[in-house]
N, C-alpha and C positions, 0 to 999 in steps of 0.2 A: 319418475323412475328412470327415464332415459338419462337424465342428468346424473343421478347417483351411480348408474351403471358406468357411464363414461368417466366419472370421477374416481370410483373405488375399484372397479373390476377391470375395465378395459385396458388401463396401463399395464396390468400384470399379464393380460392376454397378449399384448404386443411384446412384452419382454420375453415371455415364454416362447412366442412364435419366432422371434429373431434375436437370440441371445447375443450374437456378435454385435448388433447395433447397440444393445444395452451395454456391453462391455466397452465399446468404443465411446459411448456417451459418458460413461463413468470416468474413463481415462481423460477425456477432454475436460470434464468437470474438475477432476483432481488437479490438472495442470493449470486451469484457470484459477482454481482455489488457492494454489500456492502463490500466484501473483497477487491475488487479493490479500493474502496473508502478509506479503511483503509490504504492500501499501499500508495496511493496518499497523504493521510493526513500527513504521515511522511515527504514527500517532501515539503508540504505546511508549516509545522512547521519550518523546516530549512530555507526555502526561506523567511518566514516572519521575522526571527531573523537575517539573514545575507545577504539577497538579492541574494543568490547563490543557484543554483540547486545542490542538494546533490546527486551525482551519486552513492554514497555508500549506499543509503537506502536499496536497494534490498539485497546487500551483508550483511548489518546489520541484516536483517531478517534471512538470511541463518546462519550467525554466532551465533545469539541467539538460533535458533533451534538446531544447532550442539552442542552448549554448553549445552543446556538442556538435549538432548539425551545422550551426553557424560557423564554428571554428573550422570544421572540416571543409566548408566552402571557401572560407577566406585563406586558409593555409594550404590549399591544394596547388602546390607549385611543381607538380610532377614527381613528388615523392612516391615510393612504393606504398600501396594502399595500407598494408599492415602497419607501416611506420607512421603514416598519417593518423591512423586510428589510435595508436599508442600515444602519440604526442598530444592529440586532442583530448584523449581521456585524462591524461595527467593534468593538462591545463584546466579541464572542467572540474576535476576534483579540487584543484587549488582554488578555483573560483568559488566553489561551494563552501570551502573552509573560510575564505574571506567573507562570504555572505554570513556564515555563522558568527564570526567576530563582530561584524557590523550589527547584526540583530541583537547580540548580547549587549553591545555598547550603547546603542541608540534606542532599542525597544525594550529590552528586559531590565537592564540595570536601573533605569529611572522608575520602574514599576515594582520594585521589590516590596513585598508585603502589602501590595494593593489587593483589592478584591479580585477573585478569579474571573469574574465577568469582565473586568477591565483588561486583564491579560488576554482573554478570549477575543475581545474586540480589537486588541492590538494585532493579534494574528490574522484577524479578518482584514484589517487594513493592510497588513503586510502582503496578504494574498493579492489584493488589487494592485499594490505597488509592483510586485514581482511580475504580474501579468502585463502591466503597462511597460515596465522596463524591457521585458522580453520582446514585446511588440516593437518598441522603438529601436532596439539593438538589431534584431534579426528579422523583423517583418512578420506579417500575419499569414503568409501563404503556407499551405500544407507542404511539408518537407519530407523527402524520403531519407530514412536513416539506414545507410548501408555499411554495416560493420564486417561484411564478409561472412555472416552467419549462414549456414545451409538452410535452404527453404524447401528441400525435397520432401516427399512423403514416402515412408517405407511401410511395408505390410508385415505384420506378425500374426500368423494364424488367422488370416482373413480380416484383421483389424487394421484400419488405416490410421497412421500416427504421423503428424507433422514433426520434422526434425527440430524446427524452431521452437515448437511447444516443449519438446523434451529439454532442449538447452535452457530455455527460460525457466522451466520448473526446477532443473538441477541447480542453476545459478541462484534462484530465489531460495531454494531449500538450503543450500550451503550457507548463504548469508543469514538466514533465519537461525540455523544451528549455531553459527559462530556468535551471533549476537546474544543468543540464549545463554551460552557459556559465559560470555563477557559480563552479562548482567548478574548472573548467579554465582560466579566463581572468582571474580576479581575485586580488588579493593575499590576501584573506581565505580564498579557496579553497585557495591554496597553504599558508597557515598551518594550515588544518584538516588537511591531509595530514601536515604536520610534527608536529602534536600527536598524530596517530594513530600515527606511527612511534615517537616517544619523547617522553614527557612532560617529562623532565628536560632533554633536549637542546633542546626547544622553549622551555622557560623560560630556558635559558642564553643564547639569542639574542634575548631580549626579547619573546617571544610571550606574551601574557596568557592563561593557561589558562582562567581564570574567564570572561573576555570571549568567548573562542572557544566555550566550552560554552554560554553563554547564547545566542549567535547561532545555533548549530547546533540547539539544542533549540527555539528560537523558530521557525526554518525548518521543523523537523520537526513542530512543532505546527500550522503553517500547512498543511503537506502533509496532516496528519491531518484538519484541518478540511475541506479540499477533498474528501478521500476519504470522510469521514463524510457530507458533503452529497450527494455523488453516490450512494453506496450507500443513504443514508437516503431520498433522493427516490425510489429505485426500489422499496425494500422496507419502508420505514418505519424509524423510529429505535427500535431495540430492543436489548436487551443481547447478543443473538447477534451484533450488529455487530462486537463485539470479536474474534470468531473469524476475521475476515478476515485477521488476523495469521497464522493458521495456513496460509492459502493462499499467503501471501507467502513462506513458508519454501521450498517447492519452486522458486519463482521465483528466490530468492537462490542456491539450490544450482545451478540451471542456469546463471545468469548470472555468479555470483561475488559474494562479499559486499562486495567493494571497488570494484565497477565499476558506474557509472551506465549506460553502454550495455548492460552485462550485465543490469541490472534491466529495461531496456526490452525487449530481445530475449527474455529469459526469460519475461516476462509475456505477450508475444505468442505465444510457443510454447505456453505452458500454456493460454492462452485459446482459441486455435484448436484445439489438440489435444484438449482435453476436450469441446468442442462437436462436433467431427467424430466422436469416439469415441462420444458419447452418441447421436447421430443415426444413424450408419451402422454401428455395431457392436452395435446393440441385440440382435440375435439371438444374440450370443456371451455377453454379460454379463447380459442381462435388465433393463437400466436402472440408473439411479443411478450411472453411471460418473463423473459430475462430482465425486462425493464422494471418489473415491480415485485417479483417473487421474493427477493432478498428483504425488501421493506415489509412485506406482509409477514414473513417469518420473524423479523425483528419485532414487529408489533405484538406477536404472540408471546415472545420472550418478555417484553416489557410488561405484559399483563400478569404473567405467572412467575417470572424470575428476573426482575429488573437488573440485578447485579451481574447477570450472565452466568455461563457455565463455570468459570473459574475466577470470577471477580469476588472481591471481599464484600461480605454482607455488612451493610452499614446498620449499626444499632445505636440509637440515640436514647440516652437515659434522661428522664425528666424528673 
């Protein structure tokens, strides 16, 4: 009885007793959820264009953040800080585009029409290669990413909100909205969906598979850069940053692997859910619920709705 009370009733007692803490928890969860959505969006982009889960997306975020911080250290010749940031951002974007070209030429092109498991294993290998190259180029020490973003805390109606969280959420939300329009309203976006459905059919109607893959991996690299900047600014640029890819998995399971709105909604559900569970169910689990809440929720979805909230239901006729 004590366990059921702590699980089902006590959280609502806490919420009613201190609604400001509840509101603050929800806001923090929403802001974290937007960042989860941004990471998951990189997976959706690659999956839509190739039909394969890109295991290297989290490592791409790490590689982009490492490259940015490394360039800022190497090119710091007394330039104004804002100018140094702009120059290094432009160079990092260029490097991520070059990376997309290299991946298309040496990883994807030789594997056209191969089994999806082969493409998945190729992205797994790419993840380790990027991690090793990043270590060789920039070292393995934890790096501070200072882009001049505000780190103060402001108070609204008794609710404490970090300015960096607001900027991260606004940046991620803007990118998510732009990419949603790009996929659903542009010719390239329709071509991406055609490539994902059938490589040979897309080639037969004149769609350049190589060009589409370069575009989508470049956009995924840009998404990884923004995600790396936001997470790196909060907790430093370190190799554990690549593990944010694992948190994107439950987001994709909830929202669906092919749905941009699903990535958004799934990220928000995970973000708010884990924050509320951490704060208000402490007496049940004893803490550290953020490490496993998302995976437990994903497990429930896999049991009852494996295609996710917005994913396409797979029907096989025999």
